[in-house]
N, C-alpha and C positions, 0 to 999 in steps of 0.2 A: 559408287558401290564398293570399291576397293580402297582401303587406306593403308599406307605403310607407317607403322609406329616405330620411331627409333629416337635415341638420344646420342647417336654416334657422331663423333667429329673425326674419325679416322678417314684419311683421304682415300685409301685403298677401298674401304668398304663403301664410301659414298660414291666413288667412281663405279664400282661394281653394281651398286643399286641403280644408279642412273643408266648404266649400260643395259641392264636387264629391261627396264621400263621402256627405254628408247628403241631397243632392238625389236621387242615385240609390239611396240606402238600401243602400249596399254594406257588407258586413262585412269589415273589413280591420284588420290590426295595423300597428303602427309599429316599424320597426327590428328586425323578427324576423330571426333569423340563418339560418333554413332554410325559407323559403317555397317553395311551388311556383312562384308568379309574384311577381316583385318589380317595384315602380315605384320607380326610382331618380331622385331629384330633386337637381339641382345636383351638388355635389362629394361627395355621400355615397358611401362605398365600396360597391362591389358585393359581394354575398354569393352563396353557392352556391344558385342557383335554375335551374330548367330553362328558364324563359322570363323575359325582362326587357323592361320599358318604360323607357326613359331619357328624362328631361325636362331640358332645359338650363335653367340659371338665367340671367337677363339683367337689363338695365336698361330698365324700361318708361318711356316718355316720355308727355307730355300730349297730343301730337298723333300721328296715325298715321304710320308710316314706310313703309307700303305696304299691300298687300292679300294675303290668303291665299285660296286656293280649295281647297275640300274637298267631294267628292261633288256637284259641280255648284253648290255655294253659295259665295258671295264675301262676305268680311267684312274690315274694316280690322284691322291689327295695329299695336301701339304700340311696336314695336322692330324692329330688323333681325335676323331670325333667322339661325342658323347653317345652312350648307348641309349636308344630311345625306348620308352616303356610300352609294353603290351601292344595290342592291336594288330593290324595288318602291316607287315614290313614292306616298305617300298625300296629301300636302299640297304645294301649289306656292305660292311667294312671288313677287310681282312688285312693282316700284316704278316701272315705266315705262321703266327702263333695264336692270334685271337681272330674270332669271327663273330660279329654281332650286328643287329640292325641299327642303323644310324639315321633312319627316317622312317616314320610310321604313321598310320592313320588310326585314330581312336576317338569315337564319339564326337564327331564334328570338329575335331582338332587334328591337324597334321603337324607333326614335330620333326624338324630337320636338325639333327644334332651336330652340325658343323657350320662354320662361318662361310656360307655360300657367297655372300656379297664380297667378303674380303678375298676369298680364293679367286673369284673372277677378277677383282681389281688388281691383285698381284700378277696373275698370269698376263693380263693385258697391259701391264706395265713393263714386261720383258723379263720377268723373274726366271723364266725357263732358259734364258740365254746362257747363264752360268752353269746351269744344270746339264745342258747338252754336252758341254765340253768334257765331262767325265763319263759319258756313256759310250759303249761300243756301238757300231752301226746297227747291229741287231736290236740292242736295247732302245736305241733311238726310234727305230721302226715300230717297236712295240708300244712305246709311249705316244708316238705322234699319229698312230693309225686311227685313233678316236679323237674327235674334237672335244677336248676336255672342257673348255668353257661352255660350249654349246650343251654338253651333257649336264653340267652343273645347273645351267639355267633351265634346261628342260625338266629337271627334277621339280623346280619351283613352279614352272608354268603348268605342268601336269597336276601338281598339287592344287593350283587355282582352278583348273578345269574340274577336278573332283569336288571341291567345296562349292563351286558355282552350280554344278549339277545337283548336288545334295540340297542346296538352298533354293533351287528352283529359279535361278537367275542365269540367263545366257551370258557367256563370256565373249566380249567383243574386243578385237584388236585389229590394227592395220595389217592387211595382207603383206607378206614379205615381197611379193613380186606382182607385176601387173597381170590382168586378165586371169587371175586365179592359177597362174603357173605354179607347179609344185616345187620347182627349184630353178636355179639359173645355171647356165654354162657360159663362161666368159672365154672367148677365143683370142689368143695372142700369139704374135711371132716376133722373135728377136732377130734383127738383121745384123748379125755379127760380121759375116763376110759376104762380099758380092762376087768374089772370084776365088777359085781354088789355087792355092800356092804350095805351101810346105806340105799340105795333105797328100800331094802326089808322091811324096816320099814316105811319110809317116803311116798313111793308111795301108798301102801294100805290105809294108814291113810288119805291121800288126796282124794283118790277115794271113801272111805267110807263117807267122809264129803260131797262129791258131789253126793252121791247116785248112783255111776257108778257101777252097778252090773257086766256088761260085763268086765269092767276093772279089777274088783276084781278077777273074774275067771281067767283072763289073768295072774294076779300076782300069783295066786295059781299054775298055770301051769309053770310059770317062776321058782318058787321055787322048784317044782318037778324036773325040768331040772337041776337046780343047784345041788340038792342032788344027782342026777344021774351022775354028773360029766360033764354036758354040760353047760359051762359058757354062760349065756344069752347075755352078752355084747361082746362076741368074735364073731363078725359078718363079719370078713374079707373075708372068703371064699364066703359067700353069696353075699357080695357087689361086689367082683371081678367078680364073675359069672354073675351078672346083667350087669355090665359094658362091659364085653366081649360080651354078647348077644347084647347089644346096639351099640357096636362098638366104645366106648369111653374110655378115660383114664383120671382119675381125679388126684387131689393132695391130699395127706394125710399129715396132720401136727401132728407130734408126740410130746408129752408133757413129760417134766421131772419136776414134781411138788415137791417143797420143802417148801412151805408156812406152818407156824406152825398151829397145830391142838389143840384146847382147848375143853376138854370134856364138860365143862359147857356152851360152845357156839356152838349151832347146825349149825350156819352159817359157821363155820370152818370145819365141818365134811367132806364137799366135798373135802377138800385138801387131806384128808387121802384116800378117795375113788379114788382119781386121781393119787396116787403115784404108779409108776411102773418104772422099770429100763430098760433103753435102752439095757443093756448088758444081760438081761434075754434071755435065749436060744430061747424061743418061740417068743419073740419080734424080736430078731435078724433074725429068720427065716422068719417071715412075712415081715419085712423090705426088706430082700433080694428077696423074691418072688415079692414084688411090684416093686422094682427096675428093676429086670431082666425082668419082664413082661411089662415094658414100662410106669408104673405109676410114678408119681413124689412123692418124700418124702421131706417134708419141716419140719421146726421147729415150734412148737406151744410154744411160749415163756411163761415161767411159770408165776404165778400170780404176783410176784413182780419184774420180770425181765425188765419190761418196764422202770423202773427207776434205774436199777442196771446193767449197761453194762457189768461189769466183770462176773456177773452171766450168762447173756445171751451168752456171748462169750464162757463160759465154756460149756453151754448146746449145743451150735452149734458145738463145737469141739468134744464133746462126740458123737453126732449123726453122725458126719462125720466119726468118727472112726469106727462106725458100718456100715455105708453106703459105706465107702471106696471111696467116691467121695464128691465133694463140695455140700453143702447145699445152694441153691440159694435164698430161700425165707422163709418168716416167717409170722405168724399171732399171735398177742399177745392174751394170754388167757383172757377171759372176755372182749376182745376188749379194754383192758386198754392202754391208751395213755397219755403221757405228751408231749404236743406239744409246740415247735418243737423238744424237747430234744430226745424223743424216736426215731423219724425219723433219727436224727443225729447219735444216737447210732447205729441204724441198718446200716446206710451207712458206718460208721467207722469200724464196725465189719466185713463188707464185704458182706452183703446181696445185691442181685440184686434188689429184690422187697419186698414190704410189702403189706399185704392185711387185715389190721386191721381196716380200716376206714369205719365203719358202725354203725348202731344203734343196741343195744341189746334189745330194748323195742318196736321197730317199724321197718317196712320196709322202704325203700327209700334211699335218696341221702344225706348223712351227710354233704358233702362239695359241693353239687350242681352239681355233674357230674357223668356220668356213663362211663367215659373214663379213661384209665390209664393216669397218669400225674406225673410230678416230683414236690414234695412239695417244697415250698419256704423256704430257710434258713432265718428265721426271722432276724438273726443278720447280715448276709451279704447281705440280700435282693436279693438273686438270687436262681435259681432253683438248687436242689440237683441232684446227679447222681442217687439216689435211685428212683425206679419207684413205685408209689402207684397204686394198683389195687383195686378200691373201692368195698366194700361188699354191696350188694343190699338186699339180703334176707337171713335170718337165720331161720332154721326150728322151733326153740323154739318160735320165735315171731308168726309164723303162728298157733301154737297150740291154742292160745287164740282168733284167729279171728273167726268171725261167718261163713264166707265162705272162707276157706283157698285157694281153687282153683281160685276163682274169684280174690282174692287179688294177688295171684302168677302170674296169667296170665295178670292181669292188670298192674303190674309193668314191666312184660316182654314186653307188648305192648308199654309202655312208652320208654323203652330202644330201642326197634325196631324203634320207630318213629325218634329217634335221631341217630340211627346207632351205638350205644355204646356197652358196654359189661355188661351183667347181671351175676354177681358173686353170686353163690348159696353156702350156707354152710348147708350141711346135716350131722349132727353128725353120725358117723358110728354106734352108738348104736341104732339109730332109725330103723335100718334094722332088729331088733328083733321084729317079728310080735306079740308076746305075750305082750311085754311091750309097744309097739308103733304100734298098729294095723293100717294098711293102709298107713303108711308113706313111706314105701319102694315102694309101688305102685304109690304114688304121684311123687316120684323121677323118676321112669321109665317113667311115663306119661309126665312129663315136658320135659324130654330129647327127647322123640319121637315127641312131639308137636314142640319143638324148631327146630329139624331137618326139620320138614315139613314146618316150616315158613322161611326156608332159613338161619338158623344160623350156624355159625362155633362153634361147641360144643367141648370144649377142656379143658385144665388145665392151671394153673398159669404159669408154666414154658414156655409153648408154647405161651401164651399171651405176656409174658415179652420178649421172644426171638423175636417174630414178631414185637412188637412195637419198640424195640430198633433197629432192623434192618431197619425198616421203617423210623425211625428218621435219619439214616445215608444215606438213599437214596436221591439223588439229581435229580430233574426233571426240565427240561426247555422246552419251547415250542415256536413256532412261527406259525403265521397264515397268509395265503395270498391266495386269489382267491379260497376259498373253500377247501384248503389243510392245514391240521394241521400237522406240523412236531414236533414229540416228541423225546426228548433225555433223557434217564434215566441212571444213573450210581450208583453203579459200573456195567459195561457191563458184560453180561454173567449170571447175576443173574435175577431171575424172579421178575418183577415189575408189580404192578397192578395199573392202572391209570384210574380215573373216569373223564369223559368228559360230561359236560352239553351241550346238543345240542341247536341249535338256532331255529330249526323248526322240522317238522315231516318227513323230507326226509330220504331216506335210507343212510347208510354209508358203506364204504369199507375200509378195513384195510390191509396195507402191513407192514410186519415186526412184526406182532402181531396177536392176536386172540381175538375176542369178547367172554367174559365169562359171561356177564350179560347185559341186555338191557331193558329199559322201555321207557315210553313215553317222559320222561324228560332227561334221561342220558344213557350213555353206558360206561361199564367198559371193558377195554382191558387188556390183558397180553402181555408183551413184554420182551425181553432179553436185551434191550438197546435202539434201534432206531425203531420208528414206523412212518408210514405215514397214517393219517386218512383222507379220502376224505368224506366230509360232503355234504349231499344233492345230492348224485349222482343218 
């Protein structure tokens, strides 16, 4: 029903095109001569179709040329788009001097006046990395508060919804998440320290400087517990009890730090405090308890391992020896990355996923997306096997915000709007109430709120397994006289399919079950073949 028409050989544009189709799980053909709906990119010749979406090609720059606004959301754009003619404006461009529509609907045709595919391809190739370095913290927060790639792609997807509705054809795509969940929340913990060391000095000094008497009292209590033999940073039992109560299982990333420590350089003291041995009997026991209890154990790559693959490989092997099973994922300590080399190291070493891509000084979307994706191999200009699960929020960043709950729920609302995944990093140490009063309660509250909002609350392993299984699913459909025939393979496996309805009529499903429905769409579960009767 949908065909993409193009003559492009540009690697960025082709990667962007493929990413859009794979992310939404759309069944589309390329350069079909008689589609119902055609997406015409660049200078491709138009063919006979009832409805058309036209996308301009252009020259994407390294820095933004202005901003676009769509459905109340604002994001940078890295080219000056073409002004679109007449009709109803969908997207507005502004650069402070000019303001004009750059995507419009007119008589069965939607025109997008900027190179959407190339924009997506460039951002997902790491083009924002050089741009970040020239921004102030406030500017970075402004740019990264909206998932830029997801906004670009939603413009095109919403355009397809419009033309499908006008053509009387339902739009079918793979549901982002199982059971019709609206979005996902991925729970993670970095195990940086298992004992409190230099913090007995640095934390009280910082609290005294800020005049925080309550915090100083907490540090005194923390020291008393330490003297009595109760380690303040050993919080595994408390954390596991909280998650059992909430009915969730997270991912714990364990660290083997070997970076040098210099007595005259306080910045290196943290490396000493973060040294512990995977083979320590107490560590082995907690790792086994986590594994047998259904939690995931991953590797927290040490401070210098992002550029030393042999070091990272050794760390992975050591942890697997303790775990007695494969370690599937990693997050680099300090979110250290050398792009694309670190991703290539991770893939070669055998990690299924990485979740290092985030900001350590702000919340938001470092590469403009809240969805899992395959980073592009810059040298071969193609996607890697490695899956990236972007990090959205780190607890340490929230410590310095004026209203941490508003910030946290604000970014969750942004993820929910696009149907993506909110990845949370709560260091296990913050579940010590004396050192970090209230932060365990914030974690419990966000998990409860997420469940109430219809999220799939899970861990990295489950996100990775689901997304890769979803990628292998093939869906085809045909529509005639109000009957939508859907075929999903492999047969016998649960498939979740989302259908955008044409009107407000009721629907009936044979060979499947409705798991979610709203005014615009319905999500069904099927084991392979389903017949959906629309408007019955």
